[in-house]
C-alpha atoms as one frame of an Amber mdcrd trajectory, in Angstrom:
protein
 -23.912  -8.844 -20.144 -24.991 -12.264 -18.703 -26.391 -12.576 -15.439 -23.540
 -14.191 -13.797 -21.446 -11.199 -15.153 -23.972  -8.565 -13.655 -23.644 -10.475
 -10.252 -20.193 -10.491 -10.190 -20.237  -6.276 -11.086 -22.669  -6.254  -8.242
 -20.740  -7.797  -5.853 -17.160  -6.461  -6.930 -18.849  -2.866  -6.333 -20.101
  -3.408  -3.231 -16.680  -4.693  -1.999 -14.628  -1.781  -3.596 -17.441   1.028
  -1.902 -16.076  -0.118   0.972 -12.122  -0.355   0.117 -12.037   2.456  -2.951
 -10.352   5.861  -2.687 -11.597   8.573  -4.607  -9.584  10.646  -6.470 -10.114
  14.057  -4.770 -10.328  17.358  -6.469  -6.133  17.877  -5.450  -5.150  15.469
  -7.883  -7.598  16.040 -10.893  -5.655  17.981 -13.594  -8.044  20.427 -15.268
  -6.622  20.313 -18.423  -8.403  16.884 -18.104 -12.043  19.410 -17.974 -13.013
  18.826 -21.644 -13.188  14.674 -21.056 -15.283  15.464 -17.451 -14.453  15.240
 -13.888 -13.653  12.667 -11.486 -16.581  11.870  -8.969 -16.758   9.892  -5.883
 -16.750   6.458  -6.335 -20.139   5.867  -4.362 -21.602   7.890  -7.259 -21.312
   5.782 -10.410 -23.823   4.434 -11.981 -21.809   1.248 -12.777 -18.598  -0.336
 -12.857 -16.039  -1.151 -14.998 -13.056  -3.611 -13.936 -10.084  -2.965 -15.666
  -7.439  -5.795 -16.543  -4.089  -6.200 -18.117  -5.826  -6.887 -21.524  -8.271
  -4.117 -21.525  -7.721  -1.891 -24.291 -10.997   0.248 -24.661 -14.388   0.077
 -22.710 -17.726   2.277 -24.210 -19.497   4.864 -21.972 -21.648   7.602 -22.821
 -21.670  11.433 -22.434 -23.369  12.174 -18.983 -22.493   8.886 -17.303 -20.497
   8.279 -14.575 -18.252   5.122 -14.246 -16.122   3.479 -11.734 -13.509   1.625
 -12.910 -12.072  -0.947 -11.019  -8.141  -2.060 -10.847  -7.737  -4.954  -8.215
  -8.710  -3.326  -5.187  -8.650  -0.006  -5.845 -11.239   2.436  -7.660 -11.647
   5.565  -9.232 -14.797   7.032 -10.947 -15.132   9.689 -13.480 -18.235  11.486
 -14.981 -17.965  11.706 -18.585 -19.296  15.162 -18.632 -16.904  17.114 -20.741
 -16.997  18.684 -24.504 -19.529  16.802 -26.817 -16.535  16.984 -29.007 -14.354
  14.031 -27.141 -15.051  11.387 -28.338 -11.854   9.188 -26.519 -10.350   9.395
 -23.192  -7.327   8.349 -22.345  -7.518   6.855 -18.938  -3.814   6.794 -17.898
  -4.468  10.932 -18.012  -7.757  10.752 -15.964  -7.008   7.847 -13.374  -4.959
   8.354  -9.727  -1.435   8.280 -10.368   0.122   4.883 -10.294  -3.532   3.517
 -10.495  -2.886   1.726 -14.281   0.181   0.265 -15.123  -0.328  -0.581 -19.000
  -0.312   1.943 -21.549
């Protein structure tokens, strides 16, 4: 990641913190617990901007990541089962936030 991208992420993350709504436990599907858990956007260690062309992202087990989609965001802590190597973001994102399959 180059310096411009890092600055963009930091700036965008700062804006997201003001406008984002974190996924609440009431929206959480217990069947996704093997993939991790929803967390507050503010607790994420980094932000990944999801666009229409995004097909996959790389994260590390134990990492908390905020995912930004337009002006909205959600965050997930990838601390589920060690056997899980792929997580479908459509299953863990708040309903209606992601619009591509």
